[in-house]
N, C-alpha and C positions, 0 to 999 in steps of 0.2 A: 717800680722797679726799671730797667734800662730794658730793651727789647734788643733781641738777637739774634741774628738773622743765622739755620744752622746750612752749610753748605750739605750735606748729608742728611736724610731720616735717622741711616743706622746708628747716629752719634752715643757715644756712650755719655751718661749724666751721671747724677750723684745722686744720693737716695733725697734730700734735699730740693735738688733740680726738679726731678722725677714727680714728688707731692705737688710744686708749684703748676705744674704740667696738667695733674691730671686734678690738681683744687685738692688736694690729702694729706693728711701727716706725713711727720714721719714715720711714729707708731701705727696710720693704718697702711703705709707701704710694707711695714716688715710684717702684719697680719696679712695682709692679700701676701706675701711671699709666702709665711708661712702652709697659707693655705694652696700655695701654686698658684697662683692667677697670676702674680709679677715672679718676674727669674733673675738674677743675677747675673753676669760673664763674669767670668775671670779676666784675669787685671794682672797685667803686671804690676803697675802705677798702685789698687788699691782694689781689696776683695768687696768692695761695697759700692759698687760698676753697675746700671740694667743700659741695654740698648732701649735708646725710646720708640722705635718703630714699634718696637717687637710688646713692647709691652705697652704702648698705648695702648695695640692692636687689640691683647691679649685680656685688657681692665675693660674695651668699651662689649670684646663677646661678654664678659663677666657683665657685666651692667645690666647688658640686655636676658642673659637668660636671666639673669635672679629675677626682671620684670618678667618675665614669661611666668616664669613659675607663680610666685606672688601672685599675680594676676590674672592670667589664665588656668590654672583649677582652679584653685580655690575660692580665689574671684567674683569668678565667671557663673561660674555651677554655686557658688552659695550666693549670689547678686540673685539669678535663678529663681534656686529654693526661696529667698525669706518675696518676692516677687513670684512666684507661684502662692505662698500663705497668706502672702494680702490681697491678692482677688480672690481666692477660694473664700477668705472670709468676711470679704464685701459684698458677695454673689449672697454669701448664707445669711446677709445682715436683708441687704435686698425683698430674696424671699421669704422671710419671718418678719420685713415692712409688708409685703403686700398680701403675703395671709394677715397680719393684723390689719388691714384696710380694707377686703376681704369678711372678713369678720371668723376664718380658720383662726387664730389666735387671739387671742387676751391678755391684757398686762397681767402679769401677777398683784398690785396694788388690789388692782381691779377684782380680781380673784377671791383674793385674799378677803377687802375688804365684807364681799358676799360671804362668803364661806364665813365670815363671823357671823353675821347681818342671820344666815340659818340658822347654827346653831344654837345662839342665841333665842330665838325665837320653837326653837325645837324645844332649850331648857325651860324655855318659863313654859311652856302649853302643859309638859311632863307636870313640872313643881304646881302648875293648877289643878294637875285631875285628885287630887286630893277635897280643895276643896270647892269645886262644880259637883264633883260627886257624891258629898256626903251628908247634903242632906237624901240624896236620894237610896242612899245607905242605912238610913233608920231607923231600928227598927226591921231591918230586911234580918230574914237567921236562915236564910235557903242561898245554900251557899254554889249552887246555879245559880240564880238572880243575880247575886252579889257580883259570880266572877264575870259575869255578862253585862254585867252595867259596867264595871270597869277593864273591860277589853272594849264598849262599844267606844268608851272615851280615849282612852290608845290611841283607835283605832282614828276617831276624830283629832287626834292631835296628829299622828302621823296625814292623815291628808290633806290638812292647815300643811304641813313641812313638806308634802307634794307639791301645791301650786305657787310655794315659793317658785318664780321665777325670773330675777330679776339680771339675770342676764345680758336682758338685750339693751339696749342704750338709755331706758328712761328711768328716772329716779323715784325715789320715794311720792313727789307728787306728781308724778306723772307728766312732769314738763323732762324734757331730754336733754339728756346731758352730755357740757360740750366736752373733750379730755383736751388735751393743754399738750 
């Protein structure tokens, strides 16, 4: 494209020439005209002439306002909200780690495993009551004595379950476990 010097910035130009100056297509120029950003001048030669300086300034104002609207109101606020949520999540994670290290929190897998062990132990003790008590109950006709034997067996089962305390860091063999 040849370089053209303008004698005056208020020169009237065509749609194509204005598009070349602004870096837009003719379709975009017409769209901006419909939005009221760019304005035609009335000319006897052609109805599609634009005053160059006024429309360039108008387009620059439009671009600045667009960027300000897009990034100031929604952009900064959305960024700050997202950053605040991220910082709160990181703080919650660090607090949970600190509580886990100090022993206030336990890992879910460890608690689940220990509870399964406890319930298995209680189940085995309860299911073992008939075989443990059967010899004592043979020939018993006194209901109070039968009830006392069964009650003692149940209570012993519960006492055994209450001694189940493996939430510390020791394993079944008494060795200290290391969680990775």
